[in-house]
PDB file of N, CA, C and O in Angstrom:
ATOM      1  N   MET A   1      70.368   4.391  63.869  1.00  0.00           N
ATOM      2  CA  MET A   1      69.367   3.466  64.046  1.00  0.00           C
ATOM      3  C   MET A   1      70.045   1.999  64.924  1.00  0.00           C
ATOM      4  O   MET A   1      69.521   1.420  65.876  1.00  0.00           O
ATOM      5  N   LYS A   2      71.200   1.706  64.319  1.00  0.00           N
ATOM      6  CA  LYS A   2      71.763   0.261  64.417  1.00  0.00           C
ATOM      7  C   LYS A   2      72.673   0.516  64.869  1.00  0.00           C
ATOM      8  O   LYS A   2      73.200  -0.547  65.197  1.00  0.00           O
ATOM      9  N   GLN A   3      73.458   1.557  65.213  1.00  0.00           N
ATOM     10  CA  GLN A   3      74.627   2.311  66.347  1.00  0.00           C
ATOM     11  C   GLN A   3      73.555   2.596  67.389  1.00  0.00           C
ATOM     12  O   GLN A   3      73.393   1.545  68.008  1.00  0.00           O
ATOM     13  N   PHE A   4      72.858   3.418  67.799  1.00  0.00           N
ATOM     14  CA  PHE A   4      72.103   3.308  69.015  1.00  0.00           C
ATOM     15  C   PHE A   4      71.494   1.809  69.502  1.00  0.00           C
ATOM     16  O   PHE A   4      71.633   1.549  70.697  1.00  0.00           O
ATOM     17  N   LEU A   5      70.877   0.885  68.710  1.00  0.00           N
ATOM     18  CA  LEU A   5      70.420   0.214  69.868  1.00  0.00           C
ATOM     19  C   LEU A   5      72.040  -1.267  69.684  1.00  0.00           C
ATOM     20  O   LEU A   5      71.924  -2.452  70.000  1.00  0.00           O
ATOM     21  N   ALA A   6      72.983  -0.775  69.258  1.00  0.00           N
ATOM     22  CA  ALA A   6      74.286  -1.739  69.772  1.00  0.00           C
ATOM     23  C   ALA A   6      74.710  -1.151  70.717  1.00  0.00           C
ATOM     24  O   ALA A   6      75.461  -1.914  71.322  1.00  0.00           O
ATOM     25  N   ASN A   7      74.636  -0.009  71.290  1.00  0.00           N
ATOM     26  CA  ASN A   7      74.972   0.651  72.435  1.00  0.00           C
ATOM     27  C   ASN A   7      74.411   0.243  73.747  1.00  0.00           C
ATOM     28  O   ASN A   7      74.984   0.180  74.835  1.00  0.00           O
ATOM     29  N   VAL A   8      73.208  -0.016  73.443  1.00  0.00           N
ATOM     30  CA  VAL A   8      72.155  -0.635  74.677  1.00  0.00           C
ATOM     31  C   VAL A   8      72.214  -2.020  75.335  1.00  0.00           C
ATOM     32  O   VAL A   8      71.376  -2.918  75.421  1.00  0.00           O
ATOM     33  N   THR A   9      73.366  -1.912  75.734  1.00  0.00           N
ATOM     34  CA  THR A   9      73.416  -3.342  76.236  1.00  0.00           C
ATOM     35  C   THR A   9      72.334  -2.922  77.849  1.00  0.00           C
ATOM     36  O   THR A   9      72.173  -1.877  78.480  1.00  0.00           O
ATOM     37  N   GLY A  10      71.825  -4.248  78.001  1.00  0.00           N
ATOM     38  CA  GLY A  10      70.898  -4.719  79.352  1.00  0.00           C
ATOM     39  C   GLY A  10      69.645  -3.852  79.355  1.00  0.00           C
ATOM     40  O   GLY A  10      69.044  -3.667  80.414  1.00  0.00           O
ATOM     41  N   MET A  11      69.215  -3.298  78.178  1.00  0.00           N
ATOM     42  CA  MET A  11      68.164  -2.603  77.744  1.00  0.00           C
ATOM     43  C   MET A  11      67.190  -3.428  77.201  1.00  0.00           C
ATOM     44  O   MET A  11      66.016  -3.067  77.114  1.00  0.00           O
ATOM     45  N   GLU A  12      67.638  -4.630  76.790  1.00  0.00           N
ATOM     46  CA  GLU A  12      66.283  -5.242  76.039  1.00  0.00           C
ATOM     47  C   GLU A  12      65.264  -5.919  76.205  1.00  0.00           C
ATOM     48  O   GLU A  12      64.681  -6.616  75.374  1.00  0.00           O
ATOM     49  N   GLY A  13      65.012  -5.738  77.288  1.00  0.00           N
ATOM     50  CA  GLY A  13      63.867  -5.956  78.153  1.00  0.00           C
ATOM     51  C   GLY A  13      63.331  -4.801  77.736  1.00  0.00           C
ATOM     52  O   GLY A  13      62.653  -4.836  76.709  1.00  0.00           O
ATOM     53  N   TYR A  14      63.520  -3.525  78.446  1.00  0.00           N
ATOM     54  CA  TYR A  14      62.240  -2.699  78.098  1.00  0.00           C
ATOM     55  C   TYR A  14      62.409  -2.784  76.983  1.00  0.00           C
ATOM     56  O   TYR A  14      61.262  -2.821  76.538  1.00  0.00           O
ATOM     57  N   LEU A  15      63.148  -2.850  76.082  1.00  0.00           N
ATOM     58  CA  LEU A  15      62.841  -2.166  74.400  1.00  0.00           C
ATOM     59  C   LEU A  15      61.349  -3.314  74.087  1.00  0.00           C
ATOM     60  O   LEU A  15      60.236  -2.886  73.780  1.00  0.00           O
ATOM     61  N   ILE A  16      61.817  -5.300  74.321  1.00  0.00           N
ATOM     62  CA  ILE A  16      60.570  -5.490  74.260  1.00  0.00           C
ATOM     63  C   ILE A  16      59.357  -5.473  75.048  1.00  0.00           C
ATOM     64  O   ILE A  16      58.369  -6.038  74.580  1.00  0.00           O
ATOM     65  N   PHE A  17      59.286  -4.888  76.212  1.00  0.00           N
ATOM     66  CA  PHE A  17      58.242  -4.046  76.550  1.00  0.00           C
ATOM     67  C   PHE A  17      57.675  -3.215  76.256  1.00  0.00           C
ATOM     68  O   PHE A  17      56.463  -3.101  76.438  1.00  0.00           O
ATOM     69  N   SER A  18      58.224  -2.601  75.849  1.00  0.00           N
ATOM     70  CA  SER A  18      57.616  -0.761  75.089  1.00  0.00           C
ATOM     71  C   SER A  18      57.265  -1.373  73.984  1.00  0.00           C
ATOM     72  O   SER A  18      56.065  -1.212  73.762  1.00  0.00           O
ATOM     73  N   MET A  19      57.863  -2.073  73.116  1.00  0.00           N
ATOM     74  CA  MET A  19      56.882  -2.894  71.517  1.00  0.00           C
ATOM     75  C   MET A  19      55.893  -3.496  72.022  1.00  0.00           C
ATOM     76  O   MET A  19      54.918  -3.365  71.282  1.00  0.00           O
ATOM     77  N   MET A  20      55.606  -4.270  73.190  1.00  0.00           N
ATOM     78  CA  MET A  20      54.940  -5.403  73.900  1.00  0.00           C
ATOM     79  C   MET A  20      53.460  -4.090  74.245  1.00  0.00           C
ATOM     80  O   MET A  20      52.239  -4.170  74.111  1.00  0.00           O
ATOM     81  N   ILE A  21      54.062  -3.377  74.554  1.00  0.00           N
ATOM     82  CA  ILE A  21      52.930  -1.905  75.000  1.00  0.00           C
ATOM     83  C   ILE A  21      52.144  -0.937  74.558  1.00  0.00           C
ATOM     84  O   ILE A  21      51.133  -0.360  74.959  1.00  0.00           O
ATOM     85  N   PHE A  22      53.453  -0.853  72.839  1.00  0.00           N
ATOM     86  CA  PHE A  22      53.116  -0.040  71.982  1.00  0.00           C
ATOM     87  C   PHE A  22      51.931  -0.767  70.551  1.00  0.00           C
ATOM     88  O   PHE A  22      51.138  -0.102  69.884  1.00  0.00           O
ATOM     89  N   ILE A  23      52.191  -2.290  70.442  1.00  0.00           N
ATOM     90  CA  ILE A  23      51.148  -3.121  69.625  1.00  0.00           C
ATOM     91  C   ILE A  23      50.128  -3.712  70.545  1.00  0.00           C
ATOM     92  O   ILE A  23      49.137  -4.266  70.069  1.00  0.00           O
ATOM     93  N   THR A  24      50.289  -3.636  71.667  1.00  0.00           N
ATOM     94  CA  THR A  24      48.979  -3.750  72.201  1.00  0.00           C
ATOM     95  C   THR A  24      47.809  -2.457  72.641  1.00  0.00           C
ATOM     96  O   THR A  24      46.579  -2.464  72.693  1.00  0.00           O
ATOM     97  N   PHE A  25      48.902  -1.321  72.934  1.00  0.00           N
ATOM     98  CA  PHE A  25      47.422  -0.457  72.568  1.00  0.00           C
ATOM     99  C   PHE A  25      46.589  -0.200  71.140  1.00  0.00           C
ATOM    100  O   PHE A  25      45.399   0.105  71.052  1.00  0.00           O
ATOM    101  N   PHE A  26      47.648  -0.428  69.914  1.00  0.00           N
ATOM    102  CA  PHE A  26      47.180  -0.452  68.696  1.00  0.00           C
ATOM    103  C   PHE A  26      46.017  -1.657  68.156  1.00  0.00           C
ATOM    104  O   PHE A  26      45.195  -1.459  67.261  1.00  0.00           O
ATOM    105  N   ILE A  27      46.166  -2.865  68.892  1.00  0.00           N
ATOM    106  CA  ILE A  27      45.458  -3.806  68.771  1.00  0.00           C
ATOM    107  C   ILE A  27      44.024  -3.690  69.613  1.00  0.00           C
ATOM    108  O   ILE A  27      42.909  -4.058  69.244  1.00  0.00           O
ATOM    109  N   GLY A  28      44.368  -3.137  70.708  1.00  0.00           N
ATOM    110  CA  GLY A  28      43.308  -2.349  71.095  1.00  0.00           C
ATOM    111  C   GLY A  28      42.411  -1.336  70.696  1.00  0.00           C
ATOM    112  O   GLY A  28      41.191  -1.478  70.779  1.00  0.00           O
ATOM    113  N   LEU A  29      43.010  -0.231  70.230  1.00  0.00           N
ATOM    114  CA  LEU A  29      42.293   0.583  69.598  1.00  0.00           C
ATOM    115  C   LEU A  29      41.688   0.154  67.925  1.00  0.00           C
ATOM    116  O   LEU A  29      40.719   0.736  67.438  1.00  0.00           O
ATOM    117  N   LEU A  30      42.162  -0.529  67.474  1.00  0.00           N
ATOM    118  CA  LEU A  30      41.945  -1.654  66.127  1.00  0.00           C
ATOM    119  C   LEU A  30      40.687  -2.025  66.636  1.00  0.00           C
ATOM    120  O   LEU A  30      39.732  -1.660  65.951  1.00  0.00           O
ATOM    121  N   TRP A  31      40.393  -2.779  67.859  1.00  0.00           N
ATOM    122  CA  TRP A  31      39.451  -3.901  68.237  1.00  0.00           C
ATOM    123  C   TRP A  31      38.092  -3.031  68.631  1.00  0.00           C
ATOM    124  O   TRP A  31      36.953  -3.433  68.391  1.00  0.00           O
ATOM    125  N   TRP A  32      38.391  -1.830  69.246  1.00  0.00           N
ATOM    126  CA  TRP A  32      37.876  -0.557  69.577  1.00  0.00           C
ATOM    127  C   TRP A  32      36.513  -0.418  68.348  1.00  0.00           C
ATOM    128  O   TRP A  32      35.289  -0.543  68.288  1.00  0.00           O
ATOM    129  N   VAL A  33      37.767  -0.057  67.427  1.00  0.00           N
ATOM    130  CA  VAL A  33      37.053   0.449  65.849  1.00  0.00           C
ATOM    131  C   VAL A  33      36.267  -0.053  65.094  1.00  0.00           C
ATOM    132  O   VAL A  33      35.666   0.411  64.125  1.00  0.00           O
ATOM    133  N   ILE A  34      36.275  -1.478  65.764  1.00  0.00           N
ATOM    134  CA  ILE A  34      35.377  -2.446  64.548  1.00  0.00           C
ATOM    135  C   ILE A  34      34.314  -2.639  65.610  1.00  0.00           C
ATOM    136  O   ILE A  34      33.281  -3.255  65.349  1.00  0.00           O
ATOM    137  N   ARG A  35      34.556  -2.117  66.808  1.00  0.00           N
ATOM    138  CA  ARG A  35      33.291  -2.957  67.731  1.00  0.00           C
ATOM    139  C   ARG A  35      32.557  -1.676  68.212  1.00  0.00           C
ATOM    140  O   ARG A  35      31.893  -1.525  69.238  1.00  0.00           O
ATOM    141  N   VAL A  36      32.797  -0.921  67.367  1.00  0.00           N
ATOM    142  CA  VAL A  36      32.178   0.743  68.364  1.00  0.00           C
ATOM    143  C   VAL A  36      30.846   0.450  67.829  1.00  0.00           C
ATOM    144  O   VAL A  36      30.682  -0.118  66.749  1.00  0.00           O
ATOM    145  N   ASP A  37      29.984   0.806  68.524  1.00  0.00           N
ATOM    146  CA  ASP A  37      28.385   1.109  67.998  1.00  0.00           C
ATOM    147  C   ASP A  37      28.709   2.354  66.520  1.00  0.00           C
ATOM    148  O   ASP A  37      29.387   3.378  66.432  1.00  0.00           O
ATOM    149  N   LYS A  38      28.204   1.918  65.965  1.00  0.00           N
ATOM    150  CA  LYS A  38      28.153   3.018  64.509  1.00  0.00           C
ATOM    151  C   LYS A  38      26.847   4.402  65.042  1.00  0.00           C
ATOM    152  O   LYS A  38      26.793   5.460  64.414  1.00  0.00           O
ATOM    153  N   SER A  39      26.038   4.153  66.089  1.00  0.00           N
ATOM    154  CA  SER A  39      25.337   5.645  66.091  1.00  0.00           C
ATOM    155  C   SER A  39      25.632   6.160  67.159  1.00  0.00           C
ATOM    156  O   SER A  39      25.015   7.151  67.549  1.00  0.00           O
ATOM    157  N   TYR A  40      26.969   5.430  68.112  1.00  0.00           N
ATOM    158  CA  TYR A  40      27.916   6.702  68.563  1.00  0.00           C
ATOM    159  C   TYR A  40      28.865   6.942  68.173  1.00  0.00           C
ATOM    160  O   TYR A  40      29.764   7.332  68.918  1.00  0.00           O
ATOM    161  N   ILE A  41      29.102   6.737  66.260  1.00  0.00           N
ATOM    162  CA  ILE A  41      30.444   7.823  65.964  1.00  0.00           C
ATOM    163  C   ILE A  41      29.237   8.427  65.123  1.00  0.00           C
ATOM    164  O   ILE A  41      29.694   9.482  64.681  1.00  0.00           O
ATOM    165  N   GLN A  42      27.805   8.281  64.636  1.00  0.00           N
ATOM    166  CA  GLN A  42      27.252   9.304  64.553  1.00  0.00           C
ATOM    167  C   GLN A  42      27.041  10.797  65.330  1.00  0.00           C
ATOM    168  O   GLN A  42      27.134  11.954  64.920  1.00  0.00           O
ATOM    169  N   LYS A  43      26.664  10.126  66.842  1.00  0.00           N
ATOM    170  CA  LYS A  43      26.878  11.126  67.303  1.00  0.00           C
ATOM    171  C   LYS A  43      27.520  12.106  67.636  1.00  0.00           C
ATOM    172  O   LYS A  43      27.212  13.298  67.664  1.00  0.00           O
ATOM    173  N   MET A  44      28.841  11.345  68.008  1.00  0.00           N
ATOM    174  CA  MET A  44      30.147  12.112  67.838  1.00  0.00           C
ATOM    175  C   MET A  44      30.517  13.099  66.887  1.00  0.00           C
ATOM    176  O   MET A  44      31.000  14.230  66.926  1.00  0.00           O
ATOM    177  N   LYS A  45      30.102  12.243  65.959  1.00  0.00           N
ATOM    178  CA  LYS A  45      30.651  13.009  64.283  1.00  0.00           C
ATOM    179  C   LYS A  45      29.556  14.582  63.973  1.00  0.00           C
ATOM    180  O   LYS A  45      29.648  15.446  63.102  1.00  0.00           O
ATOM    181  N   ASN A  46      28.725  14.436  64.943  1.00  0.00           N
ATOM    182  CA  ASN A  46      27.726  15.826  65.259  1.00  0.00           C
ATOM    183  C   ASN A  46      27.463  16.335  65.265  1.00  0.00           C
ATOM    184  O   ASN A  46      26.755  17.005  64.513  1.00  0.00           O
ATOM    185  N   LEU A  47      28.216  16.451  66.980  1.00  0.00           N
ATOM    186  CA  LEU A  47      28.530  16.437  67.935  1.00  0.00           C
ATOM    187  C   LEU A  47      28.854  18.325  68.071  1.00  0.00           C
ATOM    188  O   LEU A  47      28.140  19.138  68.657  1.00  0.00           O
ATOM    189  N   PRO A  48      30.136  18.594  67.326  1.00  0.00           N
ATOM    190  CA  PRO A  48      30.187  19.823  67.116  1.00  0.00           C
ATOM    191  C   PRO A  48      29.346  21.112  66.562  1.00  0.00           C
ATOM    192  O   PRO A  48      29.482  22.295  66.875  1.00  0.00           O
ATOM    193  N   LEU A  49      28.131  20.311  65.333  1.00  0.00           N
ATOM    194  CA  LEU A  49      27.703  20.992  64.791  1.00  0.00           C
ATOM    195  C   LEU A  49      26.299  21.094  65.388  1.00  0.00           C
ATOM    196  O   LEU A  49      25.416  21.572  64.675  1.00  0.00           O
ATOM    197  N   GLU A  50      26.058  20.762  66.412  1.00  0.00           N
ATOM    198  CA  GLU A  50      24.679  20.974  67.492  1.00  0.00           C
ATOM    199  C   GLU A  50      24.858  22.499  67.809  1.00  0.00           C
ATOM    200  O   GLU A  50      25.851  23.213  67.670  1.00  0.00           O
ATOM    201  N   LYS A  51      23.383  22.839  68.360  1.00  0.00           N
ATOM    202  CA  LYS A  51      23.549  23.979  69.018  1.00  0.00           C
ATOM    203  C   LYS A  51      23.334  24.189  70.206  1.00  0.00           C
ATOM    204  O   LYS A  51      22.125  24.070  70.408  1.00  0.00           O
ATOM    205  N   ASN A  52      23.909  24.456  71.160  1.00  0.00           N
ATOM    206  CA  ASN A  52      23.557  24.586  72.447  1.00  0.00           C
ATOM    207  C   ASN A  52      22.336  25.928  72.809  1.00  0.00           C
ATOM    208  O   ASN A  52      22.083  27.058  72.390  1.00  0.00           O
ATOM    209  N   SER A  53      21.592  24.543  74.308  1.00  0.00           N
ATOM    210  CA  SER A  53      20.491  26.068  74.459  1.00  0.00           C
ATOM    211  C   SER A  53      20.769  27.206  75.122  1.00  0.00           C
ATOM    212  O   SER A  53      19.952  28.126  75.137  1.00  0.00           O
TER     213      SER A  53
END
């Protein structure tokens, strides 16, 4: 990994940008998991077990 990063010249901006997208996505996902309504989670959890008429 160290050799790969040493050979990447002029790409630091892309590396930082991709890391920021990665971090933003997972922080957003964590925020959604904490803030989501618990009844929605129960509904989605039981959805595969419901029989359709």
